[in-house]
N, C-alpha and C positions, 0 to 999 in steps of 0.2 A: 570479635570479629577481626581484629587487627593481625596480620600475618607478617611475617619477615620474609618467607620465600614465597615466590609465585609458583603455583602448581596450575598449570593451564587449565586441566580438566576441572579443577575446582574454582576457577575465576569466574565469578558470574556474568561479567559481560561477554566471556567467550561461550558459556553455556547458553546464555540467551541466544546469541548468534548462530552457535551450532544447531540449536533446536529450531530456530527459525528458518535457517537454511533447508534443515531437513524436511520440515513440513511444506516449506515452499517448493521444494525441489520436486516433492511427491506429487503436489498439486499441479506444478508446472508442466510436467510431462503430459497430463491429462489434457490441460488447456491447449498445449501445442498441438497434440494429436487429434483431439476432436474438434477444436476450434481454431486452430491456426493461430493462436494468440500467445505472446510471451507474457510473463508476469507483469512487466510495465505496461504493455498494452491493456492487459486485463484490468489493471488498477485504474488507468486512465478511462476505460469504458465504464467501470463501476462508479467512479467519482463523477464522471460527466453525467451518468444517469440520475444521480442524486441531486444534480444541481440543473438550474435553468440555462445555465452558461457559466464556465469557469475558466479563469485564465491559467496558463501553463505555471505561472509563478505561485498560484494558490495550489494548484496540484501537487508542486514539489514540496510546499509547506505542510500540506495536509498529509501527504504519503510519505515524506521524508526521502523521497527519490531526488538525485541531483537533477540540476537542470537540463544537462545533456541528455540524460535517459529519458526525462520527461519529453524533450524535444524530439528526439529521435522516434520514441512511440507515437507522439502525436503526428508526425509526418507520415509514419507508416499508416496510422489509422485513417487520416484524411486520404491519403493516397488510395486506400481500400474501400473509401466510400462510407466508412464506418462513423466519421466524425466531419463537422465542418468548422471553419473557422469564421466566426462572425465579428463583427464591428462592436468594439467595447466602448459604449457610451461615456463610460466614466473615466476611461483612460484611453486615450487615442493611440497611445504606443503598445498597447497589447491587443490581443484578439481574445475572444471568447470561444472556447470550445464546446461544442454542442453535438449531441449524438444525432446522426441521421435516422431515418426509419430503420434503416438496415442496421445501424449501431444499437437501437432500441430493441430491435428483433433479436439480434445477437444477445444482448444483455439479458432478455427475458429467457434465452436458452442457457446461459451460462450460469446465472444466479442461482437457480435450483441445484445445478450440479455442484456449484461451490457450497452450498448449504448442506448438501448430501456428504460432501468430503469432509466438512467440519464435523458432521455427526458421526462419520466412520471413525474419525480421529479421536474426537473428544467424547463420544457417546458412551465410552467405556468407564468413564470418569463421573463420580457423583455430581449432580447439577449444582449443588451447593459449593463444591470444591472448585469446580470451574468458574463460578461467580466470583469466588474470593480469588482466584488466579487472576481473572480479567481485572477484579478491583487492584489487585497489586501491580499488575503490569501498568494499569493507568496511574497508580501512585509513583511507580518508577519513571514513567514518562515525565510526569511533572518535576520530580526530582531532578532528573537528568537535565530538563530545560532549565531549571533553577541554577545548577551547577554550571551550565554552559554559559548562562548570562552573567554569573559572577565571574567567571574565567575570562569573559569577553571584555570586562571592564579593565582598563589599563591602571597600572598602579602609579 
C-alpha cells in the first residue's frame, strides 16, 4: 500500500471525500427544492428527532460538522419554528435543541424521502456488499479517530 507518489484520484481520503460530496450534493438539491433545507439543517433535524434533546456540541461531535455550521443551522431552524432551544438541566451553559411539532412533521416527510434516495443510489448494489461497505466505513471511522487521538498527544 505504501506509495511514493501521490496521485489524487487514487488517494483514499480524496476518494472518500469526492464520493461523499457527490452523494450529498445529489441529495442536497432535493432537500433544498422540496423541503427548503440545507444538508446541515437536515442533519440537525434528523439528529434532534432521534434524541429527547441534544446540545449543539453533541450534534457537532455526532455529525462531525464544525461548530459554526451547527450554530448557523440551529439558528435558521429555530427561526423557522422547527426547533426550540430548551434549558439544559445538566449544563446551564448550553441549551438543548428539541424539534417542535412542525419540526417533527417535517422530519416525518423528509425521512422517507431520504430512505428512498438511499435505495435509489445503493439499491443496485448487492445487500451483503453494502453491509460490508458500511462495516468498513465504521472501521475506518474508528481508525481515523484513533490516529487523531495519537496525533493530538504532544511528544
